[in-house]
Every structure is written in structure tokens, then in C-alpha cells.
C-alpha positions as a Python dict, from the first residue, in 0.01 Angstrom:
ca = {
    (1, 'S'): (0, 0, 0),
    (2, 'A'): (-132, -358, 34),
    (3, 'R'): (-332, -262, 335),
    (4, 'R'): (-522, 12, 149),
    (5, 'R'): (-591, -225, -141),
    (6, 'R'): (-742, -488, 95),
    (7, 'T'): (-973, -225, 267),
    (8, 'T'): (-1343, -246, 154),
    (9, 'T'): (-1404, 133, 215),
    (10, 'V'): (-1146, 405, 181),
    (11, 'T'): (-1250, 770, 256),
    (12, 'I'): (-1036, 1038, 85),
    (13, 'E'): (-953, 1338, 311),
    (14, 'A'): (-829, 1642, 109),
    (15, 'G'): (-697, 1931, 280),
    (16, 'E'): (-555, 2249, 130),
    (17, 'R'): (-202, 2094, 92),
    (18, 'S'): (-259, 1733, 158),
    (19, 'V'): (-450, 1427, 78),
    (20, 'G'): (-495, 1122, 317),
    (21, 'F'): (-671, 792, 278),
    (22, 'Q'): (-878, 693, 583),
    (23, 'L'): (-917, 320, 617),
    (24, 'T'): (-1239, 136, 789),
    (25, 'D'): (-1033, 95, 1110),
    (26, 'G'): (-981, 486, 1128),
    (27, 'T'): (-617, 486, 1026),
    (28, 'V'): (-522, 774, 787),
    (29, 'L'): (-251, 700, 534),
    (30, 'P'): (-96, 1010, 385),
    (31, 'C'): (-39, 1073, 33),
    (32, 'R'): (238, 1267, -106),
    (33, 'L'): (155, 1557, -333),
    (34, 'R'): (350, 1641, -636),
    (35, 'T'): (442, 1987, -748),
    (36, 'E'): (522, 1873, -1106),
    (37, 'T'): (278, 1920, -1396),
    (38, 'F'): (63, 1604, -1443),
    (39, 'P'): (195, 1390, -1730),
    (40, 'D'): (26, 1406, -2083),
    (41, 'H'): (-178, 1081, -2047),
    (42, 'R'): (-274, 1088, -2415),
    (43, 'L'): (93, 1111, -2534),
    (44, 'M'): (154, 803, -2289),
    (45, 'L'): (-132, 611, -2439),
    (46, 'D'): (-27, 691, -2792),
    (47, 'A'): (335, 564, -2723),
    (48, 'L'): (210, 221, -2629),
    (49, 'P'): (286, -71, -2848),
    (50, 'S'): (-13, -169, -3094),
    (51, 'V'): (-299, -374, -2950),
    (52, 'T'): (-246, -749, -3056),
    (53, 'H'): (-570, -881, -2888),
    (54, 'R'): (-915, -720, -2823),
    (55, 'V'): (-1145, -907, -2572),
    (56, 'T'): (-1488, -778, -2530),
    (57, 'V'): (-1674, -942, -2231),
    (58, 'G'): (-1982, -856, -2004),
    (59, 'K'): (-1850, -659, -1713),
    (60, 'H'): (-2092, -817, -1464),
    (61, 'Q'): (-1976, -1160, -1549),
    (62, 'V'): (-1628, -1097, -1506),
    (63, 'V'): (-1683, -909, -1173),
    (64, 'R'): (-1910, -1195, -1039),
    (65, 'V'): (-1639, -1449, -1123),
    (66, 'L'): (-1358, -1258, -961),
    (67, 'E'): (-1565, -1179, -660),
    (68, 'Q'): (-1679, -1542, -611),
    (69, 'R'): (-1339, -1696, -660),
    (70, 'A'): (-1122, -1410, -515),
    (71, 'P'): (-801, -1548, -665),
    (72, 'E'): (-470, -1358, -599),
    (73, 'L'): (-366, -1416, -967),
    (74, 'V'): (-601, -1427, -1284),
    (75, 'G'): (-513, -1510, -1638),
    (76, 'V'): (-705, -1352, -1926),
    (77, 'R'): (-690, -1608, -2199),
    (78, 'V'): (-769, -1586, -2565),
    (79, 'A'): (-799, -1917, -2731),
    (80, 'G'): (-965, -1986, -3049),
    (81, 'N'): (-1105, -1632, -3055),
    (82, 'R'): (-1301, -1703, -2729),
    (83, 'P'): (-1218, -1534, -2386),
    (84, 'S'): (-1187, -1688, -2072),
    (85, 'L'): (-1045, -1642, -1722),
    (86, 'L'): (-786, -1891, -1575),
    (87, 'I'): (-814, -1914, -1196),
    (88, 'G'): (-597, -2179, -1041),
    (89, 'D'): (-647, -2483, -1259),
    (90, 'D'): (-987, -2387, -1391),
    (91, 'D'): (-1054, -2219, -1734),
    (92, 'V'): (-1380, -2011, -1672),
    (93, 'A'): (-1555, -1948, -2022),
    (94, 'L'): (-1673, -1588, -2068),
    (95, 'D'): (-1953, -1473, -2294),
    (96, 'G'): (-1800, -1225, -2533),
    (97, 'T'): (-1559, -1232, -2822),
    (98, 'A'): (-1175, -1202, -2864),
    (99, 'T'): (-960, -1131, -3151),
    (100, 'G'): (-580, -1220, -3214),
    (101, 'S'): (-379, -1551, -3163),
    (102, 'D'): (-401, -1765, -2857),
    (103, 'V'): (-236, -1605, -2561),
    (104, 'T'): (-275, -1564, -2179),
    (105, 'V'): (-191, -1254, -1984),
    (106, 'W'): (-174, -1271, -1611),
    (107, 'F'): (-277, -1002, -1373),
    (108, 'D'): (-290, -952, -991),
    (109, 'L'): (-661, -949, -873),
    (110, 'T'): (-577, -615, -697),
    (111, 'T'): (-514, -452, -1043),
    (112, 'L'): (-760, -625, -1263),
    (113, 'Y'): (-1064, -640, -1058),
    (114, 'P'): (-1081, -246, -988),
    (115, 'A'): (-1020, -162, -1357),
    (116, 'V'): (-1295, -397, -1482),
    (117, 'G'): (-1534, -298, -1181),
    (118, 'H'): (-1511, 69, -1252),
    (119, 'A'): (-1561, 53, -1622),
    (120, 'I'): (-1888, 229, -1728),
    (121, 'G'): (-2162, 26, -1897),
    (122, 'S'): (-2231, -332, -1922),
    (123, 'D'): (-1965, -450, -2168),
    (124, 'V'): (-1590, -384, -2103),
    (125, 'L'): (-1308, -374, -2363),
    (126, 'L'): (-962, -525, -2267),
    (127, 'D'): (-697, -424, -2523),
    (128, 'L'): (-398, -661, -2480),
    (129, 'R'): (-47, -608, -2608),
    (130, 'G'): (90, -937, -2516),
    (131, 'P'): (204, -1071, -2171),
    (132, 'E'): (461, -807, -2090),
    (133, 'Q'): (284, -474, -2192),
    (134, 'P'): (25, -281, -2025),
    (135, 'A'): (-340, -373, -2099),
    (136, 'T'): (-600, -113, -2158),
    (137, 'V'): (-943, -155, -1999),
    (138, 'R'): (-1231, 64, -2102),
    (139, 'S'): (-1605, 58, -2145),
    (140, 'A'): (-1727, -82, -2469),
    (141, 'D'): (-2008, 187, -2477),
    (142, 'D'): (-1814, 495, -2374),
    (143, 'G'): (-1416, 466, -2397),
    (144, 'D'): (-1367, 790, -2224),
    (145, 'L'): (-1271, 620, -1887),
    (146, 'T'): (-943, 435, -1971),
    (147, 'T'): (-740, 236, -1706),
    (148, 'L'): (-403, 82, -1783),
    (149, 'V'): (-352, -252, -1604),
    (150, 'M'): (7, -408, -1570),
    (151, 'P'): (48, -774, -1620),
    (152, 'R'): (266, -988, -1410),
    (153, 'R'): (468, -1309, -1485),
    (154, 'A'): (288, -1627, -1538),
    (155, 'P'): (289, -1869, -1253),
    (156, 'E'): (566, -2124, -1293),
    (157, 'R'): (325, -2418, -1313),
    (158, 'T'): (106, -2297, -1597),
    (159, 'K'): (312, -2075, -1814),
    (160, 'S'): (153, -2018, -2151),
}
């Protein structure tokens, strides 16, 4: 829920047959448990379209920019093999590399920030598949922790 995403600290309460998320104000949000077998994540990752763009950037630089600016919407831009973040009307250059043709993929802060922030190591890889496909976020040092991040539509004023 939006309330859970905007809480700075969440405590997970696990019972024998239940899981709940306790927010900082003491509210506990229950989580439904599934009885089905967990999906084969490797099969799901293998079924994704091919990566069209690879962005390698310093995790701490991206996290710092996102924390300082706290935009609701952020664009990851590849232009001239250079990565940047689009925040409002600002194009914030990032130290790092990018491959692929020029593209901008838009994300909600509430999905991109945790994926980058929880990557292991100092550099993060963002494998983009275009503006309408999931992006893969993983550590450049150890790619075992993989997060899929769903993009969203570009804002009307700056479509690219």
C-alpha cells in the first residue's frame, strides 16, 4: 500500500500462519499468505525480452540524488552512451557508462529507489529493455540479488 511505502521503518511480524507489517505509528497491515508454489523466478527472468541498454553507475551517487531531490517520477536516460537521471526539468549527469541507443525510461521513485538502494556493492547495473518492459537492477559486483522494476508512462510534458 502507499502508506507502507511512505513509512521510514516497517517491522515484519511473522506468525505461524500470518505475516504483518507494523508501521512506525503502530498500525499493523496484514499480508495474505499464498498456498501455491512460489513461481520459478529464473524461468520468469529468462522469458523477459533481451536487454537493449545497460547502465552501470555508482549506487551511492544515484541514492544521494534520489534522496536529495525526492521526485515522484524519475527518468533513467541514456544519451550518447552517457547515463543521467531526469528529475523534473533537470538532467542530472551520472558517473558511469551506458550502452544502447538514446532512450529514457521512467520509474516511480517508490519502485526505483528501493531497488537501487538495496543492491549490494558500490556499483549497480540497470538492464533496460525499453520504456515498456521491466528493468533489471543488480549489483555490478555480485549479480545474485536481482530486482525487477516496472517502468511507467512518460510524463506528458517531456515524452522521449
